Steps between C-alpha positions, in 0.01 A plus 500: 500500500448870433641594842591849376162585349294516818564832667352624823180691448352272234280311747238695698552262793846646552353826623344309787815320613709618793821449305762769545745529213296295252686475168283260301263208527596186307308192394652214303382165359804345669345588839136425431263671741772705672539876479831662591506855632852634460591771748809703580540468874644777714615254768527122518670448835225454758560517873320234705301652787682477831231287663547222245680196644687404185878446476544785250420869487474566128323352198496550124200400286554567128149375420158548658229249425603149401414271211568194718129536593535307827153501652644528853749785439525719811594808296173526309358787701800722417360534148202691632736789585533545123123497446512143368313215662663227709367218281526480123679837472781383728559209262468692175593868557874500564687820579860500375758743640701521181773717654535292818870419457594861418307644793631235740860573404443870563355425843778259596777742406379763745743562789217432744456141379664260749479177302222329693345177375229538235235233438320432172196283442334619820200650322482377140737272314797670330535198270142475381452456125534872428866486603574297190392802296619791714824356640510733799668263744852486350536877539357485851740222599797689356399814689503308829842357424644833388397673821580219742140421594407146608169377364263206487250374244191287557330373184281243330633608162741282305610807302757518780691229308610775260685684776679213676841590356451864601400399852807277523718794405351757735493253791876553516437868571188506721292253699225349284202312644275295272169332567253312283135463601347156442165435665405161355584224253157406365482623139121520482475704818791714382317590179196602704653691791804668336431477127754757381804348671757255367434142603621378842738268317651793307552686826669199658732495201572870559603418857727225370666733247559768760660247733711355217623855440618517861230741610299452821129449439225447754147391423182655635238229527227755497222528539381173648132478402276337763328192368689517170876481562540445874496122539807323633536313172487815288745693717735203522508463121561871448777519758662193349499667157636824644779315679584303185532828309766608751319784675700648786194566716125450510240729649140391546225762509130448560262689271400844620216692340520876515221721370496480122663159494239366740206586275670380180610171659152447649345529153746246363444262791120519467530427130765226507475342848168599657509219755797667669309820580401401857856389577643835389244690705609294800870565442483870401176633643494868410876545527786487255707232672441137582389425854781417742377143539540441125848649503601279791368192322685595182823565692478161671449337161776686320775493764585128469482521121751785490737306719453189287603688189797677655358847557621555854504276799270711710190701428540866574224676694226668304559863422343759276592565140288783361512567131569869437321696233583827338418800712291313755571363849524122476255281690651231719401152381611194692746267340721207582862538399640152509858478377 
């Protein structure tokens, strides 16, 4: 793969990138169309801004950019902070913090660290395809366990299968939360809307394996795409599959379209489903989040289905679940947490 032959400074584009600590830029036939920018990070533990209404205060993101290429990904605009674009560059220019585990361990061993919960998968996926090459997560997981730090992981990546035994082991030392994101079952739509991800069926199997290993695993049914995945029949089938896989909880989230993601998704929608354009303008207007009337309709549709499939007897009230991003205050999208 010639990973060691491509040193920083050989590509004139590198001089334009806002990448601190750049070591080298790597391209490989095994990851066609993807460029990896390896950096040595000075810090990987990110504090969530105080105004964010999330149930954690810290995040770790070993990668920036994501080869999952989900057209709706809320984190797209974060790539513009690195002088990349929020569209094709987000999918193909992946920043890898090659020393993430080492730096995290150093930060966790400080006397000032109090062992608060740390969330992963809140910006880009820690188990995207690159993790199979770089293997950063085992060291990160061991650092959390060594320094008594509870953590959670949200992923679409079945590379997590590799670390099930490790997660079993460390769950005896610290609290471990696991979540798998599965937005739909339709294979054709999957290939169009999230082309770089493992199949929905492979992710359901990941949930099953985690549960068989005695680990808790919730499923994020997210995002629900208006006009594409929000019918009663589609949601019922997905929740049935999630329940059959043994998921311990299910959370349903309507699509939200932040700047960056909004433009990229709109291009995809106009190309693949142009008839839905007026409906999306009605639901989203000029904002990032679905209109309250749509959210109420979706909640009324989903509540009975969740109860039917054993995910809680009562629907909890709507509350906000913003998705934090590195170094920036998180917006406050609406969501339904239905457990």
